[in-house]
C-alpha positions in Angstrom: -62.7 19.4 -53.8 -61.7 18.4 -50.3 -58.7 16.3 -49.4 -58.3 14.2 -46.3 -55.5 12.1 -44.8 -57.0 8.6 -44.1 -56.3 5.2 -42.8 -53.0 4.1 -41.2 -51.3 7.4 -41.0 -54.2 8.9 -39.0 -54.5 5.8 -36.8 -50.7 5.7 -36.0 -50.5 9.4 -35.4 -53.2 9.0 -32.7 -51.3 6.0 -31.3 -47.9 7.7 -31.4 -46.8 4.8 -33.5 -44.3 5.2 -36.4 -45.7 5.3 -39.9 -44.0 5.7 -43.3 -46.9 5.9 -45.8 -49.7 8.4 -46.2 -53.0 7.7 -48.1 -55.4 10.4 -49.1 -59.1 10.5 -50.1 -60.6 13.2 -52.3 -64.2 14.2 -51.9 -66.1 16.2 -54.6 -63.7 15.6 -57.5 -63.8 13.8 -60.8 -61.1 11.9 -62.6 -60.9 14.8 -65.1 -60.3 17.3 -62.4 -57.5 15.2 -60.9 -55.8 14.8 -64.3 -56.1 18.6 -64.9 -54.0 19.1 -61.7 -51.3 16.8 -62.9 -52.2 13.6 -61.0 -51.3 10.3 -62.7 -54.0 7.6 -62.8 -52.9 4.2 -61.4 -56.1 2.5 -60.3 -57.5 -0.3 -62.4 -60.8 -1.0 -60.5 -61.4 2.4 -59.1 -59.9 5.9 -59.5 -56.6 6.2 -57.7 -54.0 8.8 -58.6 -50.4 9.6 -57.8 -49.6 13.1 -56.6 -47.4 14.8 -59.2 -44.7 15.7 -56.6 -45.0 13.4 -53.6 -46.2 10.3 -55.6 -48.5 9.5 -52.7 -51.8 7.9 -53.5 -55.0 9.9 -53.7 -58.2 8.0 -54.2 -61.6 9.5 -55.1 -64.2 8.9 -52.4 -66.1 5.8 -53.4 -68.8 3.3 -52.3 -68.8 -0.4 -53.0 -71.4 -3.1 -53.5 -71.0 -6.8 -53.1 -71.5 -8.7 -56.4 -69.7 -12.1 -55.9 -67.8 -14.1 -53.2 -64.3 -13.2 -52.2 -62.4 -9.9 -52.0 -62.6 -9.2 -55.7 -66.4 -9.5 -55.9 -67.2 -5.8 -55.6 -68.6 -3.1 -57.8 -67.2 0.4 -57.0 -68.9 3.7 -57.5 -66.9 7.0 -57.4 -68.4 10.4 -58.1 -68.4 13.9 -56.7 -71.5 13.2 -54.6 -70.0 10.4 -52.6 -69.4 11.8 -49.1 -66.5 11.3 -46.7 -68.7 9.2 -44.4 -69.9 7.1 -47.4 -66.2 6.4 -48.1 -65.2 5.7 -44.5 -68.1 3.3 -43.7 -66.7 0.8 -46.3 -63.5 0.4 -44.4 -62.7 -2.6 -42.2 -62.0 -1.4 -38.6 -63.1 1.7 -36.8 -59.4 2.6 -36.1 -58.9 2.7 -39.9 -62.0 4.8 -40.5 -60.8 8.2 -39.3 -59.9 11.1 -41.6 -58.0 14.3 -41.0 -58.5 17.4 -43.0 -55.9 19.9 -44.1 -56.3 21.9 -40.9 -55.7 18.8 -38.8 -59.3 18.3 -37.7 -60.6 14.8 -37.4 -63.7 13.3 -38.9 -64.5 10.2 -36.9 -68.1 9.1 -37.5 -67.6 5.6 -36.2 -65.7 6.4 -32.9 -62.4 5.0 -34.0 -60.5 7.4 -31.7 -62.4 6.0 -28.7 -61.5 2.4 -29.8 -57.9 3.5 -30.0 -58.1 4.7 -26.4 -59.9 1.5 -25.4 -57.4 -0.6 -27.4 -60.2 -2.4 -29.3 -60.2 -3.7 -32.9 -63.8 -3.3 -33.9 -65.5 -3.6 -37.4 -67.1 -0.5 -38.8 -70.2 -2.2 -40.2 -71.7 -5.6 -41.2 -70.1 -4.9 -44.6 -67.0 -6.3 -43.0 -68.3 -9.8 -43.6 -68.3 -9.3 -47.3 -64.5 -9.4 -47.7 -62.6 -12.4 -46.3 -59.3 -10.6 -46.4 -60.6 -8.5 -43.5 -60.2 -11.6 -41.3 -56.5 -11.6 -42.1 -56.1 -7.9 -41.7 -57.8 -7.9 -38.3 -55.5 -10.7 -37.2 -52.5 -8.8 -38.5 -53.4 -5.6 -36.6 -53.9 -7.8 -33.5 -50.3 -9.0 -34.0 -49.1 -5.5 -34.7 -50.6 -3.8 -31.6 -50.6 -6.8 -29.2 -47.7 -5.2 -27.2 -49.8 -2.1 -26.7 -52.6 -4.2 -25.2 -55.0 -4.2 -28.2 -57.6 -7.0 -28.4 -60.4 -7.8 -30.9 -63.9 -6.8 -29.9 -66.2 -9.8 -29.1 -68.7 -8.7 -31.7 -65.9 -8.7 -34.4 -64.6 -12.1 -33.3 -68.2 -13.4 -33.6 -68.5 -11.9 -37.1 -65.2 -13.4 -38.2 -66.3 -16.8 -36.9 -69.6 -16.5 -38.8 -67.7 -15.6 -42.0 -65.7 -18.8 -41.7 -68.8 -20.9 -41.0 -70.6 -19.3 -44.0 -67.7 -20.2 -46.3 -66.6 -16.7 -47.1 -63.0 -17.6 -46.0 -63.0 -20.3 -48.7 -62.7 -17.6 -51.3 -59.4 -16.1 -50.1 -57.0 -15.6 -53.0 -53.6 -17.2 -52.4 -51.5 -14.1 -53.1 -53.6 -12.0 -50.7 -53.4 -14.6 -48.0 -49.6 -14.7 -48.3 -49.3 -10.9 -48.5 -51.2 -10.5 -45.1 -49.3 -13.5 -43.6 -45.9 -12.2 -44.6 -46.7 -8.7 -43.2 -47.9 -10.4 -40.0 -44.6 -12.3 -39.8 -42.8 -9.0 -39.8 -44.7 -7.7 -36.7 -43.5 -7.9 -33.1 -45.9 -10.7 -32.1 -46.8 -12.7 -35.3 -47.9 -15.6 -33.1 -51.0 -13.6 -32.2 -51.9 -13.6 -35.9 -52.1 -17.4 -36.1 -53.7 -17.7 -32.6 -56.5 -15.4 -33.7 -57.0 -17.3 -37.0 -57.3 -20.5 -35.0 -59.8 -19.0 -32.6 -62.2 -17.9 -35.3 -61.7 -21.1 -37.3 -59.9 -19.5 -40.3 -56.6 -21.3 -39.7 -58.1 -24.6 -40.6 -59.1 -23.1 -44.0 -55.9 -21.1 -44.7 -53.2 -23.3 -43.1 -54.7 -26.7 -42.4 -51.2 -28.2 -42.1 -50.5 -25.9 -39.2 -53.9 -26.2 -37.6 -53.5 -30.0 -37.4 -50.6 -29.7 -35.0 -52.7 -28.4 -32.2 -53.6 -31.2 -29.9 -50.8 -33.4 -31.1 -48.5 -34.3 -28.1 -44.7 -34.6 -28.0 -42.5 -36.3 -25.5 -42.7 -34.2 -22.3 -39.0 -34.7 -21.4 -38.0 -32.9 -24.6 -41.1 -30.7 -24.9 -42.6 -29.6 -21.6 -45.2 -27.6 -23.5 -46.3 -31.0 -25.0 -48.6 -29.6 -27.7 -47.0 -29.4 -31.1 -49.1 -26.4 -32.3 -48.1 -24.4 -29.2 -44.5 -25.4 -29.8 -44.7 -24.1 -33.3 -45.9 -20.7 -32.1 -43.2 -20.7 -29.4 -40.6 -21.3 -32.0 -41.9 -18.4 -34.0 -41.7 -16.2 -31.0 -38.0 -17.2 -30.5 -37.3 -16.6 -34.2 -38.6 -13.1 -33.8 -36.1 -12.5 -31.0 -33.3 -13.8 -33.2 -34.1 -12.4 -36.6 -36.2 -9.9 -38.5 -36.0 -12.1 -41.6 -39.4 -13.2 -42.9 -38.0 -16.4 -44.3 -36.5 -17.4 -40.9 -39.7 -16.7 -39.2 -41.8 -18.7 -41.7 -39.4 -21.6 -41.6 -39.6 -21.6 -37.8 -43.4 -21.7 -38.0 -43.6 -24.7 -40.4 -40.5 -26.8 -39.5 -42.5 -29.4 -37.6 -45.5 -29.9 -40.0 -44.6 -33.6 -40.4 -45.6 -34.3 -36.8 -49.2 -33.8 -38.0 -48.7 -37.0 -40.0 -47.9 -39.2 -37.1 -50.6 -41.8 -36.4 -52.1 -41.2 -32.9 -51.1 -44.7 -31.8 -47.5 -43.7 -32.2 -47.8 -40.5 -30.1 -45.9 -38.8 -28.5 -43.0 -39.9 -30.6 -42.7 -38.6 -34.2 -40.4 -40.9 -36.1 -39.3 -39.5 -39.5 -41.4 -36.3 -39.1 -38.6 -34.5 -40.8 -39.2 -36.2 -44.2 -43.0 -36.3 -43.7 -43.1 -32.6 -43.4 -41.5 -31.9 -46.8 -44.5 -32.6 -49.1 -46.7 -30.6 -46.7 -44.5 -27.6 -47.0 -44.3 -27.9 -50.7 -48.1 -28.1 -51.0 -48.6 -25.2 -48.6 -46.1 -23.0 -50.4 -47.6 -23.7 -53.8 -51.1 -23.0 -52.6 -50.2 -19.7 -51.0 -47.6 -18.7 -53.6 -44.9 -18.4 -51.0 -41.7 -17.0 -52.5 -39.1 -19.6 -53.4 -36.4 -18.4 -50.9 -38.8 -18.8 -48.0 -40.0 -22.2 -49.3 -36.4 -23.5 -49.7 -35.4 -22.4 -46.3 -38.5 -24.0 -44.8 -37.7 -27.3 -46.5 -34.1 -27.2 -45.2 -35.3 -26.5 -41.7 -37.8 -29.3 -41.8 -35.3 -31.8 -43.1 -32.2 -31.0 -41.2 -33.2 -29.4 -37.8 -32.6 -32.7 -36.0 -29.1 -33.0 -37.6 -28.2 -29.5 -36.4 -29.5 -30.2 -32.9 -27.2 -33.3 -32.8 -24.2 -31.5 -34.3 -21.8 -32.5 -31.6 -22.8 -36.2 -32.0 -22.2 -36.3 -35.7 -19.1 -37.9 -37.2 -17.0 -35.5 -39.3 -18.1 -37.2 -42.5 -21.7 -36.6 -41.5 -21.0 -33.0 -40.8 -19.4 -32.6 -44.3 -22.5 -34.4 -45.8 -24.7 -31.9 -43.9 -22.8 -28.9 -45.3 -23.1 -30.4 -48.8 -26.8 -31.3 -48.6 -27.7 -27.8 -47.3 -25.5 -26.2 -50.0 -23.7 -24.4 -47.2 -20.4 -24.0 -49.1 -22.1 -22.1 -51.9 -24.9 -20.5 -49.9 -23.4 -19.7 -46.5 -25.9 -16.9 -45.9 -28.8 -19.3 -46.2 -27.0 -21.8 -43.9 -26.8 -19.0 -41.3 -30.6 -18.6 -41.7 -31.0 -22.4 -41.2 -28.9 -22.2 -38.0 -31.0 -19.3 -36.7 -34.2 -21.3 -37.4 -32.8 -24.3 -35.5 -31.8 -22.2 -32.5 -35.4 -20.8 -32.4 -36.6 -24.4 -32.5 -34.4 -25.4 -29.5 -35.4 -22.3 -27.5 -39.1 -22.6 -28.4 -39.8 -24.9 -25.6 -41.1 -24.3 -22.1 -38.1 -23.8 -19.8 -35.6 -23.8 -22.7 -36.0 -20.2 -23.8 -32.7 -19.0 -22.3 -30.7 -22.2 -22.5 -27.3 -22.2 -24.3 -27.4 -23.4 -27.9 -23.8 -23.7 -29.0 -24.4 -25.8 -32.2 -24.4 -22.9 -34.6 -21.0 -21.8 -33.5 -19.6 -25.3 -34.0 -21.2 -25.6 -37.5 -20.2 -22.1 -38.5 -16.6 -23.0 -37.6 -16.9 -26.3 -39.5 -18.0 -24.4 -42.6 -15.2 -21.9 -42.3 -12.6 -24.6 -42.1 -14.0 -26.4 -45.2 -13.8 -23.1 -47.0 -10.1 -22.8 -46.3 -9.1 -25.8 -48.4 -6.7 -24.5 -51.1 -8.3 -25.8 -54.3 -5.8 -24.1 -56.6 -2.9 -25.9 -54.8 -4.6 -29.3 -55.4 -5.1 -28.4 -59.1 -1.4 -27.5 -59.3 -0.6 -31.0 -57.9 -2.4 -32.5 -60.9 -5.8 -33.4 -59.4 -8.8 -33.0 -61.7 -12.3 -34.2 -62.2 -13.5 -36.8 -59.6 -10.0 -37.1 -58.2 -10.0 -33.4 -57.4 -13.3 -33.6 -55.6 -12.1 -36.5 -53.6 -8.9 -34.7 -52.7 -10.9 -31.6 -51.6 -13.1 -33.7 -49.4 -10.2 -35.5 -47.9 -8.7 -32.2 -46.7 -12.0 -31.0 -45.5 -12.5 -34.2 -43.5 -9.0 -33.8 -42.0 -9.9 -30.4 -40.8 -13.3 -31.5 -39.5 -11.8 -34.4 -37.5 -9.3 -32.0 -35.9 -12.2 -29.7 -35.0 -14.2 -32.5 -33.5 -11.3 -33.7 -31.3 -10.7 -30.2 -30.1 -14.4 -29.5 -29.5 -14.9 -32.8 -27.6 -12.0 -31.9 -25.3 -13.4 -28.5 -24.6 -16.9 -29.8 -23.9 -15.5 -32.5 -21.5 -13.3 -30.0 -19.6 
């Protein structure tokens, strides 16, 4: 029995990049031998075991054979005669096909260490084309290591494009697509993930609603970058500067999907794009099984980002209505997420990246004032039911009107 550290831990050690998980492959063992040493079986499709002490995953060396379309269409074979190289050749990228033995010696049959030095993401073998998830994984690694200068090898880009053309990307399972996308959204440069998918044609299959935005113009006086798709990626970049929250980043990416519904003869204006985007976001989120918290924030951002941008123009009654419609009084933390998304939208334009965006401060203050209304005092005065609600709103409006007067004076000074 020989045990090797494999995959991301080896790759990131060579890169000097932080890693938190370690995966192991075991050569020359049987399931019975693993059980005898106290390992706990967890694999459903192939033998994977948890170490009795560290709880890290140990997988028996295995080979795989394509049996049907998609990432689930494989038959696996694990036995003591499967070699380390047999196991490594089934992996996606050469940088992930390096193993390290217990003495720290590397086994690198596919020159992954050289590709790390060359900063290239390159497929191990043509078997790459059998699993559509590898398109997403490659795009995610491109996003993860973009700041280090990594790019995808031309041969791998050509293979990814061919996979899309051959229909292999049509078999992506929704949960796997969202898993890779959400992990990409957590990287330093998630916009690279979507750019790469667009380049190989996969974005049109996975996120057609986003893909449609490229080539759609916006008014140049408000959007010097003009292209709506490029604007969406710029907003995502700004969201990354403002927040590590996956939901904020997702909402930033999809907030303008409604602009893809504008008839070309109406370009570059996009009247009512806020409402037009709502069914698109719902459809996208249902198709990809996006978590409800990310979906709900994305819907709020799509519907209300224009209101937030115009915060100083809104009447106090409209501000109160905005706070109610966004459920800010009960969900202030989500309202804060919404304001971050709107700030990213404002900054995600050519030349606007560093421009001041004071709207969140104003709306946060408006919310704080509305929360100071003493409901118990109003109940003590005899208000109840609808009358109590009206009395609460009357006090809120009074506070918001005073805030607006004060703010208008400060902005004019």
